[in-house]
Steps between C-alpha positions, in 0.01 A plus 500: 500500500428788740475814285567834664349729235196430280356732236146469358436693178132579440469782248127491449170624636365523854328161515806321362726658762263411783474140378879481468531589870419136581854419384650713779254366758607143431870569440534670840369185666726278293818713529455678834808721481475609138460861387226542238479790256214571258554693177165654396349798323455796733121518466459142627711509817211588730373141505827361639596780739512387864532134395737362765632241255629761255811679624548748219304636203678640195273730300514546124301720262323306227568743214862565600597136537403443136786728396807288428758727678290501820440125479874433460582733789243318714663168413841639600356600838353152547836339421659702780246358748636145445174314557514127564163433335280692256139393448322636194123434507453779243686298235509758220800606293578800723519299822666205326777730380540627856542139614742406223736793561470511878790266574276317748587128530140378547237649269146357504217595268209377291472376144214373287457127454695373200688827455878504501652824622752640251741621767589364847290759683437253782699224662162339572201563275166390646229411250163671543231253602235404244215571740417557863393221734489706821251763627772765491486526118769439240707816553560410863536128433775576246689681775443216746632261236809719460569481873452124503718433194778749571528469879334169586234667715217277617154654455595870503228740613328678206312756710617857456433785739541873551656619823370819662653701782292559812455861390374393156244270662349806674402666171182698570389669176190282459415451868190720470363352176191281487580131495563288311764683299553344157811581300443498123791447263324686220790471254757236421870581488470545122202576270489140374453380859204731567133413469313738264423815695122485458501139627692609809252782558207256481663274760555799728135604458392150602715519814366845589137394452520159666731550795544768763875541469766764443670461163860613443688516169851367449703589191854609415564876531535537122157336454304767688334639187378153398376428854299824495348397167372181665368704793312731261332196342363383836135583572522450877790703633389559860694205644817563298770688692766638267669704774656191658788406272866410541746569221781275626524124537569522870211739543267259320626215719403693815163594351418150371590358840204692646252410222265203512512370143660551160329472160750563225640442157780246530827660609724600787217627722351149511827350622535779757151431635571126522827569678300704752251213540210698348225336289538559126293470185711521184399581141751351257590631158410243229864456402627435854539134592297487819671189637835687507384780729196373693696447819301343783162540329252273673168636371424635848749746641665555163296465182521627143350511152665424166339503157627148439389375840418154368803476272795655681749355251332667202752781472795261527355293217520792257788558262767760583353733236146465639625571852679817388189619319286456813761660729525800267123545490304303762201737471295263284530217753463735798163609360378143542575514874179690569390641835225234505759222478714659771203555731404133473813428704540829686150509652525173696857590597384829649210329675754291688713798603265794549 
């Protein structure tokens, strides 16, 4: 089969969209003449712009797409496109309904092991892997497994990247700053993915005292007030530069491309930095399964800390009710991930890079 039109639906956050770009990278090599479209939320598109393997990006608004009339109208528009293949790595009811009603002959998506889908959303349902066995992490390995099972690809490439124009590579806003320049992801994408503010401030104070470096803050535009609260808690502010900030994904991509290192709560900024080949140190929320998202961590260029460092399957071993309780209020567990514990791993990591 030589498909002419392929649609990838990835209605999720920035990191998920960037990781999903590996599908296009491999599909373009496998089907050289195919046309690939990505359907994503508008605030995530910056990580796949300029990707030569993605021919078109359809933008949707998160809140609007949840309204049934808009969702049905979107599905009608997709039916008119007459795609040959739809791939759904999002695999939630919204995207599954889009697959089911699309009229597309080949529909590929994920399902949990042992679960039988109630409706024929997909013509081929790929079971999520139990665990990762590759350095790319489980999220990427699941997508590699999809490509292998659905298209017979041999050893697809799991590495994702961000493509910059020559003009974007010449970004000069931090050219005059003292090096190294360290980007700090001071907040996670949601409150339950953010280290307690006073812990973050203590880590920043350690950096300011121990290393001659310029420190920049990264946060979403709506998180500015919270970021300033963390800044106010810091004792050593001289090396923190709050004037250098980008409020768009593409702006952050250009800025991060000129930085030397990222230290961050787990989230999209970490995947962006990895895609730009920048060293990263990641702080995981206690309820995040590290092995799913620790792409290419080798303890050297990319390292991290997790409360359950020695028992990564702890969260998966909990009951559904226990998981929901922790996800709703991870503060109690987060408090156990003290600055002292983080610094035990962060200090030697910084010694290798600074």
